[in-house]
N, C-alpha and C positions, 0 to 999 in steps of 0.2 A: 461672342455671345455670352451673356451672363447666365449663371446656372439656372435661375428661375425662368428666364426666357427659353432656355433649352428644354426645360421640363415642360413648359406650355407648348412649345413647338412640336414635341414628340406626341403629346396627347392630341393635338389638332391633326397632325399628319396621320396618326393611327385611325382617328375618326374618319378622315378623308379616304383612307384606303378601304375601310369597311364599307363606306357609302359607294365607292367606286366598284367594289365587288358585287354589290347588289345590282348596279346598272349593267355590268358585264354579264351577269347571270341572265338578264332579260333578253340577251341576244341568242340564247340557246334554242335549239330545236331537239326535242319538244320543250316548250317554255314552262318552267316550274310555276306552280301556283303561288300567289302572294299569300293566300289563306292556307297556311300550313300549321302543323303543331308548334307550340311555343318551344318545345325541346329542339325541333329542327332549326328554328331561327337562332336559338341560343348556341347550338353547336356551330352553326355557320359563323356567327360573330366571334365565338371563342377561338375557332381555328384561325380566322383572319387576324384577330388581335395578337394571338400567340406568334404566328408566323411573322407579322410585322415587327413585333418586339425583338424576336431573335435576329432578324435581318438588320435591325437598327443597332443592336449590340455588336454585330459583326462589322457593319459598314460605317457606323457613326453618322450616317446621313439619313434622317427619318423620312424625308420626302423622296429620296432616291429609293429607300426601302419600300415605300408605298408604291412607287412606279414599278419596281421589280416584281412585287407581289401582283399588281394588276396585270402586268405583262404575262406572268405565268398563268393567271386565271384566264386571260384572253386566249392564250395558246390552248388551254384545256377546252375552252368553248369552241374554238376553230376545229380542233381535232374531233370533238364530239359531233359537230355539225357535218363534217366530212364523212365520218363513220355512219351517221344517221342517213345521209344521202346515198352512200354506196352500199351499206350493209343492213339498213333498216333497223339499227339498234344503237342506242346512246352509248357513250363512253362509260365503262365500268372500271372499278378498281383493278380487276384482273388484266386490264389492257395496259397497265403502266409500263410493261416491257416493250410496248410499241416504241417508246422514246429511245431506248437503247438499241432496239432492232432497227430503227430508222437510221441510226448512225452506222450500224454494221451492214444493213441491207437497204441503202437509200433508194435504189431503183424500184424496189417493191412497194415502199410506203409513200414516198413523196408524191407520186401521181395521184393518190387518193386525196391528199390535201390540195394538190394543185401547185404547179411550179410558181405561179404568180403569187399565191398566198404565202408559199414557203419563202420566196425571196423577200417579199414584203415584211414578213415576220422577222426574218434574220436581219434585214436592214434596220427595222425598228428597234430590235434588241441592241444592235451596235450603237445606234443613235442614242437610245435611252441611257446606255452605259456612259457614253461620252458626256451627255448633258448632266447626268447625275454626278459624275466625278469632277467635272469642271465647273458646274453651276451651283453646287452646294458645298459649303465649307463645313468641316468637322469642328464642333465647339472646342474652345481652348481647354475648358475643364470638363472633358467628356465623361470621365469616371468619377463624378461627384454625386453624392446621394441626393442633393437638392437639385440636381440637374438631369442630364440625359440618362445617366445610369439609373437613378431612382425612378424616373418616369417609365423607363423600359421594363424595370422589374415589376412595377405596379401593374402595367398593362399585361405583362406576361403572366403574373399571378392571377389576375382577373380572367384572362383568357383560358388558362388551364383549369381554373375553378368552374367556369362555364362548361367546358368540355366534359369534365368529370361528372357534373350533375346532369347535363343534358343527355349523355350517352346512355344513362340508366333509364331514361324515360322515353327514348325514341320508340316509335311503333316498330313492330317486326317487319322485315323486308319481305316483299312478295317474290323477289327474284325475277320479276318481269321489269326489266330496266326502265322502259318507257313509263310505266305506272309509278315506279319508285322515284324517278327524277321529277315527275310532275307533282307528286304528293309531298316530297321532302326536300327538293332542291338538289343541286349538283353535289356540294360538299357533304351533306348529310348522307346521301345515298352512297357516295364513295366510302365514307367512314363505316357505314353499316356492312358493306360488302367486304371491306378489309377485315372487320371483326369476325365476320362469318367464315372467312377463309381459314381462321385458326383451327376450326374444327376439322378433324381428319375424316377421310372417307370411311364410314362404317356401314357397309351394306351387305346384304346377302346376294352374292353374285350367282347367276344361274349355273356357271361352270363349277362352282364349289360342290354342287350336288352330283356331278358326274363322277362315276367310278373311274379310277386310273385306267383300268383295262389292261389286257395283256399285250405286250409289244408284238407286233406282227412283222414277219420277215419281209413280205412283199407289200409295200404300201403304195397306193396310187398317188400320183402327183396331184396336189391341190394348189390352185392359183386363184387368188382374189385380187381384182383390180379395182381400185377406187379412182375414177376419172371424174373429177369435180366439174369439168367443163363440158361433159357429154350429156346430151339429152335428146329426146326425139323431137326435133324441130317441127315435124309435120303437124304437131298438135297446135302450133301457133296460128296456122293459116291454111284454109282448105286448098289454096292455090299451089302449095308446095307439092312437088311430084312425089308419089308414093314410092317410086323406085329409088329415091334418094338414099334410103336406108334398107335396101333389099336384103343385105346380109344380116342386118338386125332381125328382119322378119324371118329369115331362114333359121337363125339361131333360136328365136322364140318358138318356132314351130317344132324344133327338136328338143326343147328344154323340158325338164320335169316340172318346172315352175318358172313363171316370169311375171313381171308387173311393176307397178310404180313403188318407189321406196320413199317413205317420209324420213327426212333427215333434219337434225337440230341445228341447221346453219343456213345462211343465205349469202351467196357470193364469196364467202371466205370462211375462216374459222373451221376448216375441215378437220381439225383435231377433235372436234365434237362428234362428227359423224364417224371418224376413225374409232374413237373410244366406244361409241354406241355399238358399232358393228362387232368389235372385238370382245366387249364385256357383256353385251346383252342387256345393258341397263339404260332405261329411258332417261332423258334429260331431267324430267320433273322430279326424279328421285335423287338427284345429285346435289340439290341445294345450290349454294353459290358456286360449287365446283363445276357446274354445267358449262360455265363460260370458258374454262380452260382446264379440263380434267387432268391433263398431263402435268400441270404444276403440282397437283396433289400427289400424283403417282410418283413423280421424280423426287418428291420430298419425303415420301412415306414408304410403305412396304409393297411387296409384290402383289399384283392383282390377278386373280384367276380369270383367264380369258380363253377364247377359242384357241389362240396360239399355244398357251401353256398346256391346255388339254391335249392338243395334237402332239406336243412335245413329249408328254407322258406316254403317248401311244407309240413313240419311237420315231416321230418325224424330226427332220432337221428343219428348223423354222428360220426363215430369212425374211427380212423386211427391206425393201428398196424404196427410197424417197429421193426425188430429184432436186434436193436443196441441201444446204449445209446441215450436217448432223445435229448441230447445237440449236438449230431453229426450233422454237417451241420446246426446247429441252428434250427433244426426241432421243438424243444420245443417252440420256439417263432414264427416260421413260420406257423405251422399247424393251430393254432387258427385263424390266420389272413386269412387262406385259406378256412375257413368255417367248420373246424372240432371241434365239441363240446368236444370230449374226445380224 
């Protein structure tokens, strides 16, 4: 392929990849609005153009690069739709660890996507790689300024410029994922949430105000159980026998207090309710960190919690979780939340 033809081919392939990204985004639930701020469109186009240029520089095959970019965006949309169906929340930037966790803990994540979709996506990926490698040749003069190299650098520079200008004019995120995805689109909302995560947790925690207190020789045992799968099923249907949970009724009759608890999660994401219980901070005060507060804790300083307060009183604080310690970075977060073991 002549240098000029390679230059033109890359520009056409980049335009095609951007157009394809817009079609793929229309498959999302919730579906983003077409009428959105110009800055959101500019950021979407800039990110796609930049990614396509980088992939072309690495692979030397602009159409294969476009197919790879489209496949990745389609995977994001499939994961988003699966999460929306199971957990009633769109995919957010803080969920990117799902991809590495899906490799380390496949039996936990793949059922959410569905084995059929997973196998289909994996097969499609292998097929796309084979077609891309065998069906598209690398230009003879790949690194020529008037050819593929020059076109890739032009597209990359244009994409980066769009991103730099657009990100300064994006509206502020509401941190209600469904609203932000509808208003700004998938890529722009992911970009905003990524930027917001750079801000560290700076809050007044209720347990900061508690005095350390004097250590007591005889301390009563305290046990807190978070059972995410338990609830009073009798509230679902009047035909369920009352004696089904007779022991729960007995405990409630003996309790100093009992009742329903509002938690910042649905079906999963129990790190949110764990953190809310331990810290006493409501989700709406955490900004973007509400989606995975343990990421901020694991990367930052110790957080005053119920556990650390009890530790100051002389308690031995132990946390038991029935999954690998590295899951959700608990091995790094729990010591900073006041657990000695």
